[in-house]
N, C-alpha and C positions, 0 to 999 in steps of 0.2 A: 504493500500500500504506500503510495507517495505521501510526502509530508502534507498534512492538512490539519485544520483545527478540529478540536473536539467540541461537539455541541452538548452542553450540560443542561438537562431539564431539571429544574429545582422544584421539588415537591409537586409534581404534576398531579392533577386530580382525576382526569378521565383517561381510560385506556385508549379510547378512540382518538384523542388528541395526540397521545404518544405515537400511535400508529401513523397518523397523518403527518406528524413531524418527521418520522422515519422515511415516509414516502417522499416528502419534500427534499430531504437530504439526498436520497438515492437519485433523484432527478438530476442533481448536480455533482454526482460522484463522491459525495461525502458519506463516510462509513463509520465514523467514530462518534458514538453516542454514550453518554453517561447519564444515569437517572438517579436523582437524590430523593430518597424516602418517598416513593410513589404512594399516594393515598390508598389505592386499592390493592397494594401488594404487587408481587411479581413472581412468575410470569403472569401476563394479563391476556386472556384470549381475545378480548375486544381490541386490544392494540394490534395483535397479529392479524385479525380480520381486516382492520382498516388499513394496514400497511400495504396490502394488495400488490404483492410482488417484491416488496422491500423488506421481507422477513429477515434477510441476512443482517440488516442493520440492527434489528431487535435481538437477533440471536447472539450478536457480538457485543451488545450493550453491557456496560458495567453498572452494577447497582451499588450505590454508596449511601452511607448513613447521613453524611453531612456534606455541605458545600465545600468545606475545607478539605475533606478527604478527596472529593471529586477533582479538585484543582491542584492538589499537592505537588504534582510533578510539572505543572505548567509555569511558564515564565512570563506570559502575557495574557491578561484576562480582560474580556469585554463584557459588560452587563447591559442587556437590552431592557429598556424601560420607557414608558410613554409619559411618566409623571415627573414633575419637578421634585427632587429629593432633598434639597438643601445641603448637598455634599459638594465640596469643591473638587470637580473633576472635569477633564476635557469631555465635551459632548460632540460626538461624531455622527455623521450619516452612515448608513450601511456601506455605501461606496467607499468612504474614507477609511472606515474601520477595516474593511476587508482588503483594501490596498495595503494598509499597515500589516495586517495579518499575513498576507501573501509574502511580503518581504521578510517578515519574521520567520515564517515556516521555511522559506528558501535558505535562510541563514542558520537553520537548525534549531530554532526555538520551538517550544511547545505552546500552542495557543489554545485558549478555551473561550467559548462564547456562552454566557449564562442566559437562560430563559426562565422566567418566573412562572408560578402557578397561575392558572387561568383566572381565578377570581380577583386577585389583588396585585399580582406581579411580584417581583423580587422585594424582599425586605431590605431595609437599610444595612443590616448586618451583612447581607450577601453582597450588596453593591459596594460596600466599603472594601471588599477584598479585590475589587476590579481596578484596573489602571485607568479605564475610561468607560464612559457611558455611550451606548449606541441608541440614537433616537431617530425614528422614522418621521419624515416631514409630512405628517397626515393632517387632516382637517382638525383643528383644535376642538371643534364642536363634537367630534366623534373620534377620539384618538385611540380607542382600544383596538388591538389586533389580536386575532386568534393565535394560539401558540403555533399552529402549523403555518399560518400565514407569515408570521415573523420568521420562522425557520426557512420558509421558502425565499423570502426576501434576502436573508443573509446568505443562503446557499447560492442564489442567483449572482449576487455581487462577488462571492468568493470565486465562482467559476469564471466570471468575467475578468476579475482583477488578477487571478493567479496564472492566467494564460501567458502573460507577457512580462511578469515581474523578474527582476534580477536581484540577486542577494546583495545586501549592503555589506560593507566592511564592518565586522564586529569589533567592539572594544574589549571583548572578553565574554566568557560564558555568562548568560543572564542568570540571575538568581531565580530559583523556582518559588512558587507560592508557598511551599512548605518552609523554605529558608526564610522568606519574608515573614511568615507566621512566627517562626521561632525568634527572629529578630524583634518582632513586636512584643512577644512574650517576655523577652529579656528586658527590654526597656520598661514595659508595664510593671513587671515585678520589682525592678529597681526603683522606679518612680513611686510605687506604692510604699515601699519601705522609707522613702525620703519624704513622704507626706505630701506628694505633689497633687494627688487627686482630692482637692478641697475647694469648696465645701462638698459634703457628701451628696447633696442633691444634684450637683453638676458632674459627679464622677463618671457616670455612665456615658454622657455625651462627650466628655473629654477623652475617654478611652476609645469611643467610636471615631472621633476626629483623628486621634493618633493612628489608628488602624487605616483609616482612609488616606492619611498622609503617606504612610509606608507603601501602600499599594500603588500610589500615583508615581512614585519615583522609579525610573527605569534602572534599577540597581543590578550590578554584576555580582557574581559570587565573591570576587575579591573585595568589592566595596562593602558587602555585607560583613565580611570578616573584619574589615577595618572598623566598622561601626560597633561591632561587638567588642573589639579591642579597646576602642576609645572609652566605652562605658566601663569596662573592667578596670582600666587604668584610673579613671576618675574615682571609682569606688575604692581602689587600693590607696590612692592618694588621700582620700578622705579618712580612711581607717588609720593610715600612718599619722595623719595630723591630729 
């Protein structure tokens, strides 16, 4: 299988929509699907029936308990959402996002595209793990897209943009989502001990903002190691003092 993004369906509710998303992916040669905590369990016969010839996508789908698990090995993550979320992130069209994704895949990065549940879309905690938001320029009076429709749009742009892309010169191996997660844990735990998360009523939003900040930075593995080292040295200096 050639380099391509993984489509991550986060807490999908209906098997029919999972199957329709698989069919949309297959239309454009996409075969990598991960499903986070499907509401009706897995396998789902309704998904298989709706896939209509794209059963191979469902057969190969990985089932994950959490969004963090689903993107742990990925270095570039996009979150699809139609609503304003109050998080500071680049907002891209599907065309711009898949242009970036094609270049990243060509350079050896692992790319994920997050799709939220049908009723309310992705939660802020999921979006905070992404480096950028993908928003389709639809009519504001009726912005909601079906899960399969959104997968179809992203698949179409992927196919269109990946046909001619050239790999950019890499500055070094990109940090995976798991490495970014552990970096965030390290800083959060240290800042917790330092009393940074104050007052208590603002602690949750401060933690979310920090996670959002880390995910936006295009960090390499070497840069992640440097940031870990900086924090460890600051703590040692404080303890010596």
